[in-house]
C-alpha positions, -999 to 999 in steps of 0.1 A, spaced: -53 28 768 -81 53 774 -77 83 750 -78 108 778 -51 90 797 -30 91 765 -38 127 760 -27 135 796 5 116 792 13 134 760 6 168 775 26 161 806 55 151 784 52 185 766 48 204 799 80 188 812 99 198 781 86 234 784 95 235 821 130 223 813 138 242 781 119 274 779 132 307 792 101 329 798 121 361 795 129 352 759 100 330 748 62 330 750 45 296 750 10 294 735 -15 265 738 -46 266 717 -76 251 735 -98 222 726 -117 224 694 -150 206 701 -170 184 677 -207 187 671 -215 151 662 -244 149 686 -273 173 685 -282 165 721 -252 188 730 -274 217 720 -308 202 728 -315 188 693 -312 150 699 -318 139 663 -293 162 646 -255 166 640 -238 197 628 -245 187 592 -265 215 575 -264 237 606 -264 273 595 -270 291 628 -249 291 660 -263 280 693 -279 310 709 -285 298 745 -269 314 776 -252 282 787 -240 254 763 -260 223 773 -233 199 763 -210 208 792 -173 210 793 -154 185 771 -132 160 791 -102 170 770 -105 206 782 -103 194 818 -72 175 809 -55 205 794 -64 227 824 -51 201 848 -17 200 831 -15 238 826 -24 245 863 6 223 874 31 242 853 53 269 868 63 285 835 37 308 820 16 294 791 -8 316 772 -39 295 770 -60 305 740 -92 290 754 -114 287 723 -135 258 736 -167 274 748 -166 299 719 -163 270 695 -190 249 711 -215 276 703 -205 276 666 -221 243 654 -226 261 621 -189 269 615 -180 235 599 -178 233 561 -202 205 553 -233 225 555 -221 248 528 -199 225 506 -225 202 492 -205 172 504 -228 152 527 -204 139 553 -202 152 588 -168 169 592 -164 183 627 -126 185 626 -124 214 602 -133 250 609 -128 265 574 -155 292 573 -148 328 581 -157 339 616 -146 313 641 -110 307 631 -107 345 626 -117 350 662 -91 324 673 -65 345 654 -77 377 671 -71 360 705 -36 350 694 -29 386 682 -41 400 715 -19 377 734 11 384 712 7 421 716 2 419 754 
């Protein structure tokens, strides 16, 4: 099965559960957006690189890599829901931070695009959550 089809099926199962079981007057539902990877430097116009050893964010006005397919799947599911979901959309913000993965600083030479352990980017995600909670 295509992984995006599987992702869509999983999210629609979650969405049906939210629609059936959540009372919006008592509960807020949050969904953290897609955390992009930076395996391919062509996404930021550096074809021979990955995020390994990147120490600067991408500074362009528009991220060249485009919108990840998984983000489109999330938006499709969320648009179809009638119950409110606070979408903490961190995707574009995170795309620009090719430097925010730990491998460039840890001395371990393995590309690790699934962790965002450095100060800055995850802190911003938390600020977005805090703003939504206090709204």
